[in-house]
Backbone as XML, in Angstrom:
<?xml version="1.0"?>
<chain id="A" units="angstrom">
  <residue number="1" name="UNK">
    <atom name="N" x="1.844" y="14.402" z="4.074"/>
    <atom name="CA" x="2.199" y="15.609" z="3.458"/>
    <atom name="C" x="2.597" y="15.243" z="1.995"/>
  </residue>
  <residue number="2" name="UNK">
    <atom name="N" x="2.074" y="16.023" z="0.995"/>
    <atom name="CA" x="2.097" y="15.787" z="-0.321"/>
    <atom name="C" x="3.728" y="16.105" z="-0.778"/>
  </residue>
  <residue number="3" name="UNK">
    <atom name="N" x="4.115" y="15.139" z="-1.539"/>
    <atom name="CA" x="5.596" y="15.149" z="-2.019"/>
    <atom name="C" x="5.489" y="14.886" z="-3.505"/>
  </residue>
  <residue number="4" name="UNK">
    <atom name="N" x="5.784" y="15.852" z="-4.378"/>
    <atom name="CA" x="5.742" y="15.485" z="-5.847"/>
    <atom name="C" x="6.881" y="14.486" z="-6.263"/>
  </residue>
  <residue number="5" name="UNK">
    <atom name="N" x="6.602" y="13.660" z="-7.030"/>
    <atom name="CA" x="7.512" y="12.481" z="-7.311"/>
    <atom name="C" x="7.403" y="12.211" z="-8.949"/>
  </residue>
  <residue number="6" name="UNK">
    <atom name="N" x="8.492" y="12.246" z="-9.517"/>
    <atom name="CA" x="8.318" y="12.089" z="-11.073"/>
    <atom name="C" x="8.210" y="10.408" z="-11.359"/>
  </residue>
  <residue number="7" name="UNK">
    <atom name="N" x="7.927" y="10.018" z="-12.708"/>
    <atom name="CA" x="7.697" y="8.762" z="-13.178"/>
    <atom name="C" x="8.793" y="7.863" z="-12.589"/>
  </residue>
  <residue number="8" name="UNK">
    <atom name="N" x="10.045" y="8.191" z="-12.839"/>
    <atom name="CA" x="11.341" y="7.213" z="-12.529"/>
    <atom name="C" x="11.456" y="6.991" z="-11.038"/>
  </residue>
  <residue number="9" name="UNK">
    <atom name="N" x="11.275" y="8.194" z="-10.349"/>
    <atom name="CA" x="11.304" y="7.949" z="-8.810"/>
    <atom name="C" x="10.160" y="7.048" z="-8.361"/>
  </residue>
  <residue number="10" name="UNK">
    <atom name="N" x="9.029" y="7.242" z="-8.788"/>
    <atom name="CA" x="7.933" y="6.359" z="-8.421"/>
    <atom name="C" x="8.189" y="4.998" z="-8.803"/>
  </residue>
  <residue number="11" name="UNK">
    <atom name="N" x="8.627" y="4.742" z="-9.946"/>
    <atom name="CA" x="9.045" y="3.441" z="-10.367"/>
    <atom name="C" x="9.959" y="2.583" z="-9.483"/>
  </residue>
  <residue number="12" name="UNK">
    <atom name="N" x="10.990" y="3.423" z="-9.103"/>
    <atom name="CA" x="12.030" y="2.822" z="-8.097"/>
    <atom name="C" x="11.548" y="2.791" z="-6.778"/>
  </residue>
  <residue number="13" name="UNK">
    <atom name="N" x="10.721" y="3.663" z="-6.405"/>
    <atom name="CA" x="10.265" y="3.685" z="-4.951"/>
    <atom name="C" x="9.256" y="2.592" z="-4.753"/>
  </residue>
  <residue number="14" name="UNK">
    <atom name="N" x="8.388" y="2.228" z="-5.768"/>
    <atom name="CA" x="7.427" y="1.291" z="-5.524"/>
    <atom name="C" x="7.570" y="0.123" z="-6.416"/>
  </residue>
  <residue number="15" name="UNK">
    <atom name="N" x="8.780" y="-0.412" z="-6.709"/>
    <atom name="CA" x="9.026" y="-1.372" z="-7.652"/>
    <atom name="C" x="8.331" y="-2.675" z="-7.195"/>
  </residue>
  <residue number="16" name="UNK">
    <atom name="N" x="8.262" y="-3.112" z="-5.874"/>
    <atom name="CA" x="7.713" y="-4.285" z="-5.590"/>
    <atom name="C" x="6.594" y="-4.146" z="-4.544"/>
  </residue>
  <residue number="17" name="UNK">
    <atom name="N" x="5.936" y="-5.300" z="-4.394"/>
    <atom name="CA" x="4.914" y="-5.299" z="-3.429"/>
    <atom name="C" x="5.369" y="-4.931" z="-1.925"/>
  </residue>
  <residue number="18" name="UNK">
    <atom name="N" x="6.636" y="-5.526" z="-1.615"/>
    <atom name="CA" x="7.094" y="-5.269" z="-0.260"/>
    <atom name="C" x="7.472" y="-3.819" z="-0.032"/>
  </residue>
  <residue number="19" name="UNK">
    <atom name="N" x="7.781" y="-3.022" z="-1.333"/>
    <atom name="CA" x="7.932" y="-1.536" z="-1.009"/>
    <atom name="C" x="6.785" y="-0.838" z="-0.735"/>
  </residue>
  <residue number="20" name="UNK">
    <atom name="N" x="5.787" y="-1.239" z="-1.433"/>
    <atom name="CA" x="4.364" y="-0.602" z="-1.185"/>
    <atom name="C" x="3.985" y="-0.849" z="0.385"/>
  </residue>
  <residue number="21" name="UNK">
    <atom name="N" x="3.965" y="-2.085" z="0.699"/>
    <atom name="CA" x="3.630" y="-2.459" z="2.087"/>
    <atom name="C" x="4.494" y="-1.687" z="3.121"/>
  </residue>
  <residue number="22" name="UNK">
    <atom name="N" x="5.732" y="-1.617" z="2.824"/>
    <atom name="CA" x="6.635" y="-0.774" z="3.872"/>
    <atom name="C" x="6.233" y="0.647" z="3.743"/>
  </residue>
  <residue number="23" name="UNK">
    <atom name="N" x="5.886" y="1.206" z="2.549"/>
    <atom name="CA" x="5.506" y="2.535" z="2.742"/>
    <atom name="C" x="4.103" y="2.817" z="3.575"/>
  </residue>
  <residue number="24" name="UNK">
    <atom name="N" x="3.151" y="1.709" z="3.342"/>
    <atom name="CA" x="1.855" y="1.841" z="4.090"/>
    <atom name="C" x="2.203" y="1.746" z="5.486"/>
  </residue>
  <residue number="25" name="UNK">
    <atom name="N" x="3.094" y="0.834" z="5.889"/>
    <atom name="CA" x="3.530" y="0.630" z="7.430"/>
    <atom name="C" x="4.054" y="1.933" z="7.960"/>
  </residue>
  <residue number="26" name="UNK">
    <atom name="N" x="4.985" y="2.518" z="7.074"/>
    <atom name="CA" x="5.611" y="3.741" z="7.712"/>
    <atom name="C" x="4.695" y="4.830" z="7.831"/>
  </residue>
  <residue number="27" name="UNK">
    <atom name="N" x="3.619" y="4.997" z="6.853"/>
    <atom name="CA" x="2.642" y="6.051" z="7.101"/>
    <atom name="C" x="1.652" y="5.724" z="8.101"/>
  </residue>
  <residue number="28" name="UNK">
    <atom name="N" x="1.258" y="4.429" z="8.218"/>
    <atom name="CA" x="0.242" y="4.215" z="9.255"/>
    <atom name="C" x="0.840" y="4.319" z="10.782"/>
  </residue>
  <residue number="29" name="UNK">
    <atom name="N" x="1.979" y="3.665" z="10.938"/>
    <atom name="CA" x="2.473" y="3.797" z="12.136"/>
    <atom name="C" x="3.854" y="4.506" z="12.240"/>
  </residue>
  <residue number="30" name="UNK">
    <atom name="N" x="3.743" y="5.646" z="11.761"/>
    <atom name="CA" x="4.992" y="6.523" z="11.782"/>
    <atom name="C" x="5.700" y="6.644" z="13.049"/>
  </residue>
  <residue number="31" name="UNK">
    <atom name="N" x="4.916" y="6.627" z="14.312"/>
    <atom name="CA" x="5.474" y="6.694" z="15.466"/>
    <atom name="C" x="5.555" y="5.517" z="16.212"/>
  </residue>
  <residue number="32" name="UNK">
    <atom name="N" x="5.508" y="4.379" z="15.475"/>
    <atom name="CA" x="5.568" y="2.869" z="16.035"/>
    <atom name="C" x="4.154" y="2.419" z="16.142"/>
  </residue>
  <residue number="33" name="UNK">
    <atom name="N" x="4.314" y="1.058" z="16.286"/>
    <atom name="CA" x="2.926" y="0.321" z="16.175"/>
    <atom name="C" x="2.200" y="0.598" z="17.520"/>
  </residue>
  <residue number="34" name="UNK">
    <atom name="N" x="0.759" y="0.642" z="17.461"/>
    <atom name="CA" x="-0.043" y="0.966" z="18.628"/>
    <atom name="C" x="-1.235" y="0.135" z="18.385"/>
  </residue>
  <residue number="35" name="UNK">
    <atom name="N" x="-1.581" y="-0.789" z="19.273"/>
    <atom name="CA" x="-2.464" y="-1.828" z="19.141"/>
    <atom name="C" x="-3.801" y="-1.177" z="18.965"/>
  </residue>
  <residue number="36" name="UNK">
    <atom name="N" x="-4.858" y="-1.071" z="18.102"/>
    <atom name="CA" x="-6.084" y="-0.633" z="18.107"/>
    <atom name="C" x="-7.099" y="-1.163" z="19.240"/>
  </residue>
  <residue number="37" name="UNK">
    <atom name="N" x="-6.716" y="-2.259" z="19.778"/>
    <atom name="CA" x="-7.594" y="-2.882" z="20.825"/>
    <atom name="C" x="-7.145" y="-2.559" z="22.313"/>
  </residue>
  <residue number="38" name="UNK">
    <atom name="N" x="-5.811" y="-2.747" z="22.506"/>
    <atom name="CA" x="-5.460" y="-2.519" z="23.892"/>
    <atom name="C" x="-4.485" y="-1.561" z="24.163"/>
  </residue>
  <residue number="39" name="UNK">
    <atom name="N" x="-4.046" y="-0.949" z="22.982"/>
    <atom name="CA" x="-3.081" y="0.297" z="23.008"/>
    <atom name="C" x="-1.654" y="-0.166" z="23.459"/>
  </residue>
  <residue number="40" name="UNK">
    <atom name="N" x="-1.347" y="-1.348" z="23.206"/>
    <atom name="CA" x="0.132" y="-1.716" z="23.495"/>
    <atom name="C" x="0.826" y="-1.391" z="22.532"/>
  </residue>
  <residue number="41" name="UNK">
    <atom name="N" x="2.177" y="-1.236" z="22.707"/>
    <atom name="CA" x="3.135" y="-0.540" z="21.661"/>
    <atom name="C" x="4.051" y="-1.550" z="21.080"/>
  </residue>
  <residue number="42" name="UNK">
    <atom name="N" x="3.858" y="-2.956" z="21.341"/>
    <atom name="CA" x="4.666" y="-3.780" z="20.971"/>
    <atom name="C" x="4.001" y="-4.876" z="20.026"/>
  </residue>
  <residue number="43" name="UNK">
    <atom name="N" x="4.496" y="-5.342" z="18.999"/>
    <atom name="CA" x="3.846" y="-6.336" z="18.168"/>
    <atom name="C" x="4.782" y="-7.180" z="17.335"/>
  </residue>
  <residue number="44" name="UNK">
    <atom name="N" x="4.381" y="-8.243" z="16.851"/>
    <atom name="CA" x="5.151" y="-9.163" z="16.017"/>
    <atom name="C" x="4.722" y="-8.935" z="14.625"/>
  </residue>
  <residue number="45" name="UNK">
    <atom name="N" x="5.683" y="-8.952" z="13.537"/>
    <atom name="CA" x="5.192" y="-8.718" z="12.422"/>
    <atom name="C" x="5.210" y="-10.245" z="11.610"/>
  </residue>
  <residue number="46" name="UNK">
    <atom name="N" x="4.136" y="-10.404" z="11.166"/>
    <atom name="CA" x="3.925" y="-11.787" z="10.450"/>
    <atom name="C" x="4.052" y="-11.617" z="8.880"/>
  </residue>
  <residue number="47" name="UNK">
    <atom name="N" x="5.242" y="-11.790" z="8.464"/>
    <atom name="CA" x="5.724" y="-11.653" z="6.923"/>
    <atom name="C" x="4.694" y="-12.318" z="6.063"/>
  </residue>
  <residue number="48" name="UNK">
    <atom name="N" x="4.370" y="-13.519" z="6.165"/>
    <atom name="CA" x="3.666" y="-14.269" z="5.469"/>
    <atom name="C" x="2.352" y="-13.712" z="5.085"/>
  </residue>
  <residue number="49" name="UNK">
    <atom name="N" x="1.712" y="-12.971" z="6.053"/>
    <atom name="CA" x="0.354" y="-12.537" z="5.931"/>
    <atom name="C" x="0.433" y="-10.953" z="5.970"/>
  </residue>
  <residue number="50" name="UNK">
    <atom name="N" x="1.513" y="-10.278" z="6.150"/>
    <atom name="CA" x="1.652" y="-8.703" z="6.162"/>
    <atom name="C" x="0.821" y="-8.207" z="7.173"/>
  </residue>
  <residue number="51" name="UNK">
    <atom name="N" x="0.820" y="-8.762" z="8.431"/>
    <atom name="CA" x="-0.027" y="-8.158" z="9.450"/>
    <atom name="C" x="0.938" y="-8.093" z="10.720"/>
  </residue>
  <residue number="52" name="UNK">
    <atom name="N" x="0.427" y="-7.280" z="11.749"/>
    <atom name="CA" x="1.010" y="-7.130" z="12.954"/>
    <atom name="C" x="0.045" y="-7.806" z="14.028"/>
  </residue>
  <residue number="53" name="UNK">
    <atom name="N" x="0.763" y="-8.564" z="14.881"/>
    <atom name="CA" x="0.110" y="-9.171" z="16.149"/>
    <atom name="C" x="0.594" y="-8.573" z="17.386"/>
  </residue>
  <residue number="54" name="UNK">
    <atom name="N" x="-0.462" y="-8.032" z="18.117"/>
    <atom name="CA" x="-0.091" y="-7.452" z="19.342"/>
    <atom name="C" x="0.693" y="-8.502" z="20.401"/>
  </residue>
  <residue number="55" name="UNK">
    <atom name="N" x="1.676" y="-8.016" z="20.811"/>
    <atom name="CA" x="2.437" y="-9.018" z="21.901"/>
    <atom name="C" x="1.501" y="-9.173" z="23.134"/>
  </residue>
  <residue number="56" name="UNK">
    <atom name="N" x="0.742" y="-8.228" z="23.523"/>
    <atom name="CA" x="-0.024" y="-8.256" z="24.670"/>
    <atom name="C" x="-1.415" y="-8.957" z="24.582"/>
  </residue>
  <residue number="57" name="UNK">
    <atom name="N" x="-2.315" y="-8.472" z="23.702"/>
    <atom name="CA" x="-3.681" y="-9.115" z="23.575"/>
    <atom name="C" x="-3.733" y="-10.050" z="22.313"/>
  </residue>
  <residue number="58" name="UNK">
    <atom name="N" x="-2.839" y="-10.287" z="21.627"/>
    <atom name="CA" x="-2.803" y="-11.118" z="20.281"/>
    <atom name="C" x="-3.666" y="-10.488" z="19.273"/>
  </residue>
  <residue number="59" name="UNK">
    <atom name="N" x="-4.220" y="-9.487" z="19.393"/>
    <atom name="CA" x="-5.088" y="-8.888" z="18.330"/>
    <atom name="C" x="-4.211" y="-8.711" z="16.963"/>
  </residue>
  <residue number="60" name="UNK">
    <atom name="N" x="-4.878" y="-9.005" z="15.841"/>
    <atom name="CA" x="-4.064" y="-8.895" z="14.573"/>
    <atom name="C" x="-4.619" y="-7.827" z="13.704"/>
  </residue>
  <residue number="61" name="UNK">
    <atom name="N" x="-3.623" y="-7.077" z="13.133"/>
    <atom name="CA" x="-4.067" y="-5.808" z="12.585"/>
    <atom name="C" x="-3.391" y="-5.985" z="11.083"/>
  </residue>
  <residue number="62" name="UNK">
    <atom name="N" x="-4.096" y="-5.775" z="10.058"/>
    <atom name="CA" x="-3.588" y="-5.794" z="8.586"/>
    <atom name="C" x="-3.032" y="-4.446" z="8.401"/>
  </residue>
  <residue number="63" name="UNK">
    <atom name="N" x="-2.009" y="-4.416" z="7.528"/>
    <atom name="CA" x="-1.509" y="-3.060" z="7.100"/>
    <atom name="C" x="-2.606" y="-2.246" z="6.477"/>
  </residue>
  <residue number="64" name="UNK">
    <atom name="N" x="-3.304" y="-2.950" z="5.737"/>
    <atom name="CA" x="-4.353" y="-2.375" z="4.876"/>
    <atom name="C" x="-5.803" y="-2.085" z="5.617"/>
  </residue>
  <residue number="65" name="UNK">
    <atom name="N" x="-5.901" y="-2.531" z="6.723"/>
    <atom name="CA" x="-7.233" y="-2.456" z="7.580"/>
    <atom name="C" x="-7.550" y="-0.957" z="7.675"/>
  </residue>
  <residue number="66" name="UNK">
    <atom name="N" x="-8.771" y="-0.595" z="7.320"/>
    <atom name="CA" x="-9.262" y="0.769" z="7.495"/>
    <atom name="C" x="-8.714" y="1.713" z="6.487"/>
  </residue>
  <residue number="67" name="UNK">
    <atom name="N" x="-8.127" y="1.241" z="5.348"/>
    <atom name="CA" x="-7.822" y="1.927" z="4.270"/>
    <atom name="C" x="-8.562" y="1.486" z="3.088"/>
  </residue>
  <residue number="68" name="UNK">
    <atom name="N" x="-8.405" y="2.200" z="1.952"/>
    <atom name="CA" x="-9.158" y="1.983" z="0.754"/>
    <atom name="C" x="-8.653" y="0.606" z="-0.007"/>
  </residue>
  <residue number="69" name="UNK">
    <atom name="N" x="-7.463" y="0.071" z="0.514"/>
    <atom name="CA" x="-7.154" y="-1.176" z="0.069"/>
    <atom name="C" x="-7.549" y="-2.294" z="0.710"/>
  </residue>
  <residue number="70" name="UNK">
    <atom name="N" x="-8.257" y="-1.985" z="1.927"/>
    <atom name="CA" x="-8.811" y="-3.339" z="2.896"/>
    <atom name="C" x="-9.637" y="-4.109" z="2.023"/>
  </residue>
  <residue number="71" name="UNK">
    <atom name="N" x="-9.405" y="-5.490" z="2.252"/>
    <atom name="CA" x="-10.113" y="-6.462" z="1.618"/>
    <atom name="C" x="-10.122" y="-6.712" z="0.093"/>
  </residue>
  <residue number="72" name="UNK">
    <atom name="N" x="-9.072" y="-5.923" z="-0.466"/>
    <atom name="CA" x="-9.113" y="-6.074" z="-1.880"/>
    <atom name="C" x="-8.082" y="-7.315" z="-2.422"/>
  </residue>
  <residue number="73" name="UNK">
    <atom name="N" x="-8.318" y="-7.753" z="-3.471"/>
    <atom name="CA" x="-7.596" y="-8.805" z="-3.955"/>
    <atom name="C" x="-6.560" y="-8.246" z="-5.082"/>
  </residue>
  <residue number="74" name="UNK">
    <atom name="N" x="-6.626" y="-6.932" z="-5.283"/>
    <atom name="CA" x="-5.566" y="-6.235" z="-6.287"/>
    <atom name="C" x="-4.430" y="-6.058" z="-5.512"/>
  </residue>
  <residue number="75" name="UNK">
    <atom name="N" x="-3.284" y="-6.448" z="-6.184"/>
    <atom name="CA" x="-1.929" y="-6.128" z="-5.391"/>
    <atom name="C" x="-1.847" y="-4.531" z="-5.196"/>
  </residue>
  <residue number="76" name="UNK">
    <atom name="N" x="-1.138" y="-4.466" z="-4.114"/>
    <atom name="CA" x="-0.853" y="-2.907" z="-3.697"/>
    <atom name="C" x="-0.127" y="-2.150" z="-4.841"/>
  </residue>
  <residue number="77" name="UNK">
    <atom name="N" x="0.880" y="-2.939" z="-5.599"/>
    <atom name="CA" x="1.624" y="-2.119" z="-6.541"/>
    <atom name="C" x="0.761" y="-1.772" z="-7.619"/>
  </residue>
  <residue number="78" name="UNK">
    <atom name="N" x="-0.350" y="-2.575" z="-7.949"/>
    <atom name="CA" x="-1.282" y="-2.028" z="-9.116"/>
    <atom name="C" x="-1.991" y="-1.027" z="-8.674"/>
  </residue>
  <residue number="79" name="UNK">
    <atom name="N" x="-2.581" y="-0.959" z="-7.357"/>
    <atom name="CA" x="-3.180" y="0.140" z="-6.801"/>
    <atom name="C" x="-2.461" y="1.444" z="-6.766"/>
  </residue>
  <residue number="80" name="UNK">
    <atom name="N" x="-1.170" y="1.271" z="-6.464"/>
    <atom name="CA" x="-0.384" y="2.442" z="-6.302"/>
    <atom name="C" x="-0.187" y="3.100" z="-7.684"/>
  </residue>
  <residue number="81" name="UNK">
    <atom name="N" x="0.109" y="2.122" z="-8.770"/>
    <atom name="CA" x="0.271" y="2.645" z="-10.134"/>
    <atom name="C" x="-0.976" y="3.404" z="-10.662"/>
  </residue>
  <residue number="82" name="UNK">
    <atom name="N" x="-2.104" y="2.823" z="-10.278"/>
    <atom name="CA" x="-3.406" y="3.422" z="-10.673"/>
    <atom name="C" x="-3.616" y="4.716" z="-10.245"/>
  </residue>
  <residue number="83" name="UNK">
    <atom name="N" x="-3.386" y="4.927" z="-8.815"/>
    <atom name="CA" x="-3.377" y="6.158" z="-8.007"/>
    <atom name="C" x="-2.470" y="7.142" z="-8.724"/>
  </residue>
  <residue number="84" name="UNK">
    <atom name="N" x="-1.225" y="6.703" z="-8.830"/>
    <atom name="CA" x="-0.219" y="7.565" z="-9.521"/>
    <atom name="C" x="-0.616" y="8.232" z="-10.862"/>
  </residue>
  <residue number="85" name="UNK">
    <atom name="N" x="-1.047" y="7.259" z="-11.732"/>
    <atom name="CA" x="-1.457" y="7.726" z="-12.959"/>
    <atom name="C" x="-2.520" y="8.607" z="-13.015"/>
  </residue>
  <residue number="86" name="UNK">
    <atom name="N" x="-3.441" y="8.396" z="-12.250"/>
    <atom name="CA" x="-4.689" y="9.356" z="-12.030"/>
    <atom name="C" x="-4.384" y="10.582" z="-11.562"/>
  </residue>
  <residue number="87" name="UNK">
    <atom name="N" x="-3.305" y="10.637" z="-10.644"/>
    <atom name="CA" x="-3.006" y="11.870" z="-10.024"/>
    <atom name="C" x="-2.001" y="12.720" z="-11.041"/>
  </residue>
  <residue number="88" name="UNK">
    <atom name="N" x="-1.372" y="12.143" z="-11.870"/>
    <atom name="CA" x="-0.357" y="12.829" z="-12.660"/>
    <atom name="C" x="-1.061" y="13.207" z="-14.035"/>
  </residue>
  <residue number="89" name="UNK">
    <atom name="N" x="-1.982" y="12.757" z="-14.406"/>
    <atom name="CA" x="-2.794" y="12.992" z="-15.673"/>
    <atom name="C" x="-3.724" y="14.208" z="-15.682"/>
  </residue>
  <residue number="90" name="UNK">
    <atom name="N" x="-3.716" y="14.884" z="-16.850"/>
    <atom name="CA" x="-4.457" y="16.015" z="-17.033"/>
    <atom name="C" x="-5.857" y="15.520" z="-17.668"/>
  </residue>
  <residue number="91" name="UNK">
    <atom name="N" x="-5.882" y="14.283" z="-17.996"/>
    <atom name="CA" x="-7.100" y="13.730" z="-18.557"/>
    <atom name="C" x="-7.609" y="12.633" z="-17.684"/>
  </residue>
  <residue number="92" name="UNK">
    <atom name="N" x="-8.865" y="12.269" z="-17.925"/>
    <atom name="CA" x="-9.270" y="11.310" z="-16.908"/>
    <atom name="C" x="-9.153" y="9.976" z="-17.594"/>
  </residue>
  <residue number="93" name="UNK">
    <atom name="N" x="-9.134" y="8.751" z="-16.769"/>
    <atom name="CA" x="-9.069" y="7.423" z="-17.569"/>
    <atom name="C" x="-10.387" y="6.701" z="-16.863"/>
  </residue>
  <residue number="94" name="UNK">
    <atom name="N" x="-10.673" y="5.850" z="-17.841"/>
    <atom name="CA" x="-11.730" y="4.738" z="-17.302"/>
    <atom name="C" x="-10.886" y="3.539" z="-16.823"/>
  </residue>
  <residue number="95" name="UNK">
    <atom name="N" x="-11.720" y="2.885" z="-15.935"/>
    <atom name="CA" x="-11.005" y="1.725" z="-15.262"/>
    <atom name="C" x="-10.443" y="0.798" z="-16.401"/>
  </residue>
  <residue number="96" name="UNK">
    <atom name="N" x="-11.337" y="0.602" z="-17.519"/>
    <atom name="CA" x="-10.830" y="-0.297" z="-18.645"/>
    <atom name="C" x="-9.468" y="0.353" z="-19.345"/>
  </residue>
  <residue number="97" name="UNK">
    <atom name="N" x="-9.495" y="1.509" z="-19.469"/>
    <atom name="CA" x="-8.362" y="2.315" z="-19.966"/>
    <atom name="C" x="-7.216" y="2.091" z="-19.172"/>
  </residue>
  <residue number="98" name="UNK">
    <atom name="N" x="-7.283" y="2.254" z="-17.875"/>
    <atom name="CA" x="-6.091" y="1.959" z="-17.001"/>
    <atom name="C" x="-5.621" y="0.429" z="-17.032"/>
  </residue>
  <residue number="99" name="UNK">
    <atom name="N" x="-6.730" y="-0.369" z="-17.111"/>
    <atom name="CA" x="-6.127" y="-1.878" z="-17.170"/>
    <atom name="C" x="-5.405" y="-2.099" z="-18.603"/>
  </residue>
  <residue number="100" name="UNK">
    <atom name="N" x="-5.883" y="-1.451" z="-19.512"/>
    <atom name="CA" x="-5.149" y="-1.702" z="-20.889"/>
    <atom name="C" x="-3.856" y="-0.906" z="-20.813"/>
  </residue>
  <residue number="101" name="UNK">
    <atom name="N" x="-3.736" y="0.406" z="-20.298"/>
    <atom name="CA" x="-2.383" y="0.924" z="-20.072"/>
    <atom name="C" x="-1.321" y="0.029" z="-19.219"/>
  </residue>
  <residue number="102" name="UNK">
    <atom name="N" x="-1.773" y="-0.416" z="-18.127"/>
    <atom name="CA" x="-0.985" y="-1.018" z="-17.274"/>
    <atom name="C" x="-0.468" y="-2.558" z="-17.789"/>
  </residue>
  <residue number="103" name="UNK">
    <atom name="N" x="-1.386" y="-3.236" z="-18.665"/>
    <atom name="CA" x="-1.017" y="-4.517" z="-19.190"/>
    <atom name="C" x="-0.106" y="-4.235" z="-20.430"/>
  </residue>
  <residue number="104" name="UNK">
    <atom name="N" x="-0.293" y="-3.045" z="-21.183"/>
    <atom name="CA" x="0.678" y="-2.751" z="-22.336"/>
    <atom name="C" x="2.007" y="-2.519" z="-21.832"/>
  </residue>
  <residue number="105" name="UNK">
    <atom name="N" x="2.279" y="-2.089" z="-20.702"/>
    <atom name="CA" x="3.609" y="-1.773" z="-20.171"/>
    <atom name="C" x="4.125" y="-2.970" z="-19.543"/>
  </residue>
  <residue number="106" name="UNK">
    <atom name="N" x="3.595" y="-4.010" z="-19.509"/>
    <atom name="CA" x="3.888" y="-5.341" z="-19.080"/>
    <atom name="C" x="4.125" y="-5.345" z="-17.496"/>
  </residue>
  <residue number="107" name="UNK">
    <atom name="N" x="3.465" y="-4.517" z="-16.923"/>
    <atom name="CA" x="3.635" y="-4.353" z="-15.391"/>
    <atom name="C" x="2.808" y="-5.381" z="-14.594"/>
  </residue>
  <residue number="108" name="UNK">
    <atom name="N" x="1.651" y="-5.727" z="-15.128"/>
    <atom name="CA" x="0.775" y="-6.624" z="-14.198"/>
    <atom name="C" x="0.121" y="-7.689" z="-15.061"/>
  </residue>
  <residue number="109" name="UNK">
    <atom name="N" x="0.912" y="-8.533" z="-15.688"/>
    <atom name="CA" x="0.250" y="-9.681" z="-16.426"/>
    <atom name="C" x="0.184" y="-10.943" z="-15.658"/>
  </residue>
</chain>
């Protein structure tokens, strides 16, 4: 469900990579983890890799698997900021323009 959020709320809510990951986890598994392979409901969270491993079949699932962020090497924090800026602007941005903007405000050097 869409929820409007202002600049400062966004900055606080998604201030770190961990907060972005937590947001995706809560959106993806709002009703708790469910293994896509065996449908088991329990898993271990491997913090170093940000993945879940099913306790039953040992299948590993990335938080970003099946999303637009899958297999990207760009930090989620940067993705979230780009999406936020694009969604809030009345004007369009080029990728280079976004890069310059995000670099100018010292978020992603």
